[in-house]
N, C-alpha and C positions, 0 to 999 in steps of 0.2 A: 526696191528687192529684186532679184532674177533667181530663178528656181533653177535647180542643179541636179543632174542623176549621175552618180558615178557607175561605171562599169568595168569591172575586172575579174578574171576568173580566181585570183590570188586575195584570200581574204584578207591578209597582213597588208597588202597594198590598197585595197578598200578602206580600211579602217585609217591608213596611214595618211592618204589623199583627203580623206573626210577631215580629219585633224587640222592639216595644212591648210585646206582652203580655208576653215573656221579661223584660224590664227591670220590669215589674211588682213581682218578685220573689214573687206572688201563687203560689196553689195550683193552678197550670193548667199543662198540657204540650200542645205541639202534636202531635197525632196523627194529622195530614195536611191537604194543603191542594188544593183544585179550584178550576177556572178557568170553570166553566160549570155550570149547574143540574141536568142528566142527572148528571155526572160526580161531583156533590155526592150526590146522591139515594142512587148507587152506594155511596161512601162510606161514607156514615151508616150504611145497611144493614149494611155489611161490618163496620164497627168498632165502632157503637153509642156515639158519644162522649157524654159527660154535656152537653156545650154546641157549636152551631155559631156561630159571627159569619159572616154571610152579607150579600152585597151584593143589596139589593131587586132590581136589575133587571141579570138575566144573560142570556146567549143558552142557548136549550135550554128552560130553566125558569125562571121568576123565581123570587125569594126568596118570596114571599107563595105561588106556587103549590106550593112546595116544604113549602112548611111546613102545607100544606092536608094534603097527602099524608103527610105526619111524622103529622100528629093523627089523619086516619082509620086510620093502621097502630098508633097507641097507641105509638109511639115515646117512649122516655124522654128522647130528647134536647130539652134546651132551646137555645133560638133568641134571638139578638141580632142585629137588623137594623144593614146601616151605608148609608147612602144620601149621594149628592150632592145630592138633592132634598128640600128642607125643606118639602113642601106637607103639609098636615096631614091630608088624607085617606089618604097613605102609613102615618104614624105611628100613626093612630086604627085602621086595618085590622089594623097588625102586632100591635099592643096587644089587638085585639080577640081577636085568633087565640091570645093566650097569651105573646106576645114578651116575655121579660123588661127588653128596653131596646131604645134607638131610636137610633144613632149617627151623625153627621153627618160627610161629609169637608170636610176632613182631619181625620181622628180626632186631639183635642187629646190627650196623655198623663196629664193630669188627670182628666179626663173620663172616659178609657179604667179609668185606676186605681177610679175612684169606682164605675162600671157593675159592673166586674168583682169589686170588693168587695161589692156588692148581691147579684151573681149568686151569688158563692160562700154567702151566708147561705141564699139561698134553695134552692140544689143540695144542702146539708148537708141542708136541712129537706126535700125531696124522696126522697133517699137514706134519710134515716131513717124517714119514712112506708112509703117502699116496704119495707124492711126488715124492719118492724113488718109490715105486710101478709103478706109471705112466711114470716116465722115463725108467724102464727097459720094459715095455710094447712098449714104443717107439723105444727104441734099438733092440728088436726082431725083430719089422717091418722093420728097418733100413738093420738089418743083412740078413732078408729075401729077400729085395729088391737088396740086394749086390750080394747074392748068386744065386739067380734064374737065369737059363738057358735062352737062346734066345727061344724066343717062347710060354714062359709061358702064360695060357691064360688071359684075362683079368678080368676073370670070377674068376679066384684063387687068383688075386693080391687085387682084391674089397674084396675078403671075409679075406684074410689075415690081410687087412688095416682097414676092418670095416667103409670103405668110401662109401659114396653117390655115384649113378651112373645114377643118373636119367637125367642128360643133357650129350652134346658131350664134353666140355673142361675143363681143370682146372689148377688152379694155387694157389701158397702157400703164404701165409702172417705170418711172424716171425715177434713176439713181446715180450715183457717181460711178464712174467706169469701175474703179477698185472693189466697189460692193455688189457689183453684176453677179458675182460668183454664189454671191450669199443665196441665191433664187433657186440654183441646182438641186435642191430639195423638192422645189416645184414639178420639176421634170418627173418623178416619180409618180403623181397624180394620174390615173388612168383617163379621169374624166376631163382633162384637159391640154392643151399644147402651148408651147410657148417659141418665140423667134425674138432674138435678139438683135437690135443696129446700134451703132455708134452715133449720136446726136450729134456730139460736138467733142474736143478732145478732153472735156470734163465730165459729159454725163452720158449715159446708157438708156435708150429706152426698150422694153419689153414687152413686145405685144402678148397677150394670152388670149386665145381663144377657149370656149368651154359652153356648155350648156347651162341656161340660165338658173335651173334645178341646183348648180354646184357654185352659186355665186358665194353664197353665205359661208360654206366650208373654204374656199379660195380665199376670202377675207380674212377669215380665222387664222390660215395659213401665212398669209403676207402678215397679218398683225404679229404673229409669233415669230416670225423671221426678221422683222423689223426693231429686233430689240438688242439691248448690248450683249456681244460686241460687234453688233452691225456697226459698222464704218458710216457716219453721217445719217442722211434723211433722206425719206423715199416718198413720193408723190403718186398717189394711184387717181386716174382718172373716173368718170363716169363709166356706164356700160353701154353700148351700142350694139344693133343687130345690123347696120346698115355700113359698110365700108367707105360709103361716100362721105363719112363725117369724119374719117380719120385722121387728116391733119388737124383739125380741132380739137379732137381726144389725145393728140399728142403735143398739144402746146399746152394743154389743160394740166397733164401730169406733169409737165418740165416746169413750170409754174408752182403748181404744190411742192415740187422738191424743194424749190428754191425759199418756201416759207420761213425755213431755220433762219433765215437772215434776218427777218424782222422780231419772230417770236423769241431766238435764241434757246431754243429747244429742238434735240435733234429727236424725229420719229417719224411716223408713217402719217402721210398729211392727205386726207380725203377731199371730197370736191364742197363737203358742206363745212368746213375748217374754215374757208376763206370768207369775208364779208365784203360787201362794197364801202368804200371808204368815200370820204370828202374831200382826197386829193384833188381832184380836177377843180373842184370850186375853190379850195384854198388857193391854189395856184393863181386865179384870179384876185384873191384878196391880198396875195403878195405882190401882184402888180401895181397894185393900188397902194401898198405900202413903201415899194421902190419908191414910185412916183413923187411922193410926198418925205422920203428920206426918214421914214417914220425907224429909225435904227431899233428902238428900245421894243415897238410892237414886233418886227422884223423878229427879234429874238425869242419873243413870248412863242409867238406863232410856232417858231420851229419847235419849242419846248413840247408845243401842241402834239406835232406830228411824231416826235420821240415818245407821246406816251399813247399812241394810237393802237400798238401791238400789246398792251396789257393783258387783254382776255383773249385777242385772236390773232393771228398771222394778217400782216398787208401784202397784199397782191403785189408780187414782184414786177410786174409789167407796169402797174400803176406808178410804183416807187421810181422806176426806170425814168417813165414818161414825165414825173414831178421833178426828178434832179437834172433832166435837160432842160425844163423849162425855168427852172430855177438860174442855172447856169447862163441861162438866156438871159434874164433879168438882170445879173450880176454884169454881164457884159454891156448891155444896153446903160446901165447907170454908169457904169467907168466912163464908157464914150459921152457920155452927154455931161459930165463933169471933168472930160479931159484927164483922168487919172489912167493908170497902167491898167491893162484888163487882168485878171485873175486866171490862175494856171491850172485850172480844173477842164478837164476834157469832157465833150459830150460821151453816152453810151448807144451804143446801137441795138443790145440786148442786155437781157436779165443776167445773162453772163459775165459780161463786162463790169457791170454794177459790183459784181460779187468778188471779182478779182481786184477790181479797185478800193475797194472797202472790206472790212472784217464784218461788219454787222449795219444794223439801221442806225444804232447809237453811235459808231463810229462815224457814218456818214454827216449825220445831223452835227456832230462836232466838227467836222470840216466846214461845214456850210457857215456853222458859228464864226470860225475864225476868217474865211473869205469875206463874210459879210463885216467882221470889225476891220479888216482891211480894206476895206470899201468905204466904210464909214467909221474911222479912228474915234473913240473918244478922248475928248483934250481936255484939260484943266482949264477952268475957267470959261469952258463953255457950256452954254445953256443947253441942255439934253432937250430932245425932243420927246415929250410925254404924251401917252395917250391920256385922255379923259378921265376921272374916277369910274363915273359911269361905265366908259366903253370898257375899261378894263374888269369892272364887276361883273358887266354883262357878257363877258368872256368868260368868265370862272363860274359865273351861274351856269350857262351853257354847257362848258365842260361837266359841270358837276350831273344834270341831267344826263348828257350822251353817256357818263359812265358810272350811273346811279348804281350798278351791282359791282362797282370795285372796291377795294378796300381805301375809302378815302377818308382823308383827314388834313388837318391843318399842315402837318409836315409835307405832304404829298403836294398839296396845292402849292406850297410854298417853292418847292422842287420843281414842279413844272411849270408855274409862270414868272419863276426867278425874283420873286416877290418875298420881304419879310414877314413872318407870320404875324406880328405887329399891325404891318399895313394891311395884311388882307382883313385881318381882322377889324383894323379901323374902318376899312371900306367898306363891310356888311353892316357896322353899327351906325355908320352915318347915313347910308344911303337907303337900308331898310329896317333899321331899330333893331335887327336880331344880330346874334353870333353866328359865325359860320355855322358851327354844330347845330344850333337851332335849326338853321336854314336847309342844312343838310337832311336833320331827321325829318321835316316836314315834306319835304321833296321825296324821300324813300317811301313815306307813307302816301302820298300824292300818288306815286306812280303804282303801289299796291293796291288803292282803292280802283286806279283803271285797270287793272291785270284781273282783279274780282270780279268787276263789272263786263269786260269784254271777252273774258276767258273762262274756261273750265279749269284752270290748272288747279292743282291740290296748292291749299295755304303753304305748304312747306315749301314746296317750288318756290311760289311766289314770293316766299321771305326770303330765299335764296337771290331770286333775281332783283329783289329790291336792296342785296348788299348787307342783310341782316341775316347772317349763320345761325344766329341764336334762337330757336323758334320761339321760346319761352321769354324771350325779351321783347321779340318782334309782338307776340300776342300782348304783352303788355303795353308796350309804347303804344301799338293799333288803337286799345280800347281807351287808352288815356287821350289818346289826340282825336278820334271821331265818338267816341263815346260809345261804341258797339264792339262786338267781339268780329273776327274778318267774317265767319259765317253769318252772323246777324247782317252784315252791311250787303253781302252779296245776295242774301236773300230777298232784302228790304228792295234793292235794286229790282231784281227780277219782278216784284211785284207792281213797282212802278214803270 
C-alpha cells in the first residue's frame, strides 16, 4: 500500500477527493488531511507519506512553495497538484519541480484513476531504487566489518556504521522491512538508542544501544511489541559490549528471524531458542544412501528431518547447507545413471531458501518428489529395503532423541512412513516388547538419568521425559523401579 495525504483549503473538496481515491480500488491509503500549507508541511514531516495530493493555492504556504521545501529536505514524498487554475505557468512550474501529475478541478474520477495508476508505477520504481540503495549501503558496512583488522578503534567502526554510542552495550533485532516501524515505540525509551539498516530486500536490522542495566526492560518491551498484529517474526541477538563482534551479531539476529521457516510459528526468537542439529552428519548418511540407491531409506531419513523442528526451530543456515548438499547428491546420482538432472537450483543465502519454499515441510516434500523422479518405484520391481534391525535401530534412536515429545504409534508411523502394524511387529520380533512398552521404559530410563545427574525438580523431570501428568509419572516410576523418584535420587547420592 502507498500512503497518501490530501491538502486543500476547501473542506468539501478534501472529503470528495478522499472518497474518489478510495473508490478507485488502487493501492492507496489516506494517511491524513490538511487545510493549509503549514499544517500540510508538518503532517508530511511527521508521517512521511508516499504521495501528497495538494492544492496549488493554499493559505500559509502555496503548494509550489511546499514542494520546494520538501525537495530541499530530500523528502521521499511525491506530489500530485490539484488546481482550479488552468494557466500553463502553474502546470509547467509543478512539472519542473518533479510533480507526478497536475489535476484540474473538479477532478474527474476517470482522470484521477489514470493519474493514480501512473503514480503507482512511479512509486514502485522509487521504492525499489531506494531499497536497492539502502541494501548497498548496508553491504558496504558488512564488507568493512569483515575486512577490518584487529585493533580497529571503536570510534572508526561507529563512524562507518553511523550508529549510536551513548551507552555501553549493543544487540541487534532482525525483522521484515514492513514490520520495522512497529519498533518505533522503543524510541521513546530514554535509556536506549536505535539505528535501522536495510539488510536485504526483505529484511531490516535494528541496532539497539543501551546500558546493561536496561536489558531486561528492553527484552520485555520487545516481547510485547512482537505480538499480533505484528507481521511476521523477529530475531534478537545476544548482547555485546565490543563493536568488533558486530557482523556476528547481525548474522545471528537474521538467522533467528528466519526460525519460523522450520517451526511454523511467528514470534520473537532469542539465541537460546536454536539448537545444534545433526544435519551435517545426516548429509553424510544421505551420501551413503544415494551410493546404494536406497530409495526407501532416503524417504525415511527425509521424514526424520521434517520432524526435527517438533520442539525447537532448526538453524536456517544449516538447512540451506543441507539443501545444497542434497541437491548435489541428486545431481551426482543422476549423472552416474545417465538420467536427466533435477530442476532444483542451489541457494547462496537463507533468504533464497525462504523465497523458494514456504516452509521446512514444503522443502522436504519437494526433495521427496525429486527423489521419486530419480528413483521411480516400478511395478514388479523388487524394492530396496532396509533390514528390520536397521529400521528398528532408527526408530529407537528417534524415540530417545525426542523423548520429551508427544510420541505414539501414529506419530512414528507418519515419521517413518511405515504401517503401525509393521512397527509393532518389528518391536515384538526384535525386542519382545510392544512399542508402548519400549517407550515407557525409555522415558523412565531418561528420568533416572536426570534424577542422578541433575538437581531438577521431579515435576520438571516428568515433563522432560514426555509425561505431563505428574501423578501418572509418579505411579509409573514406582511401578518400574520399585522406588519413588525422591527415594531413587537419595539412594544414588548415598552411592
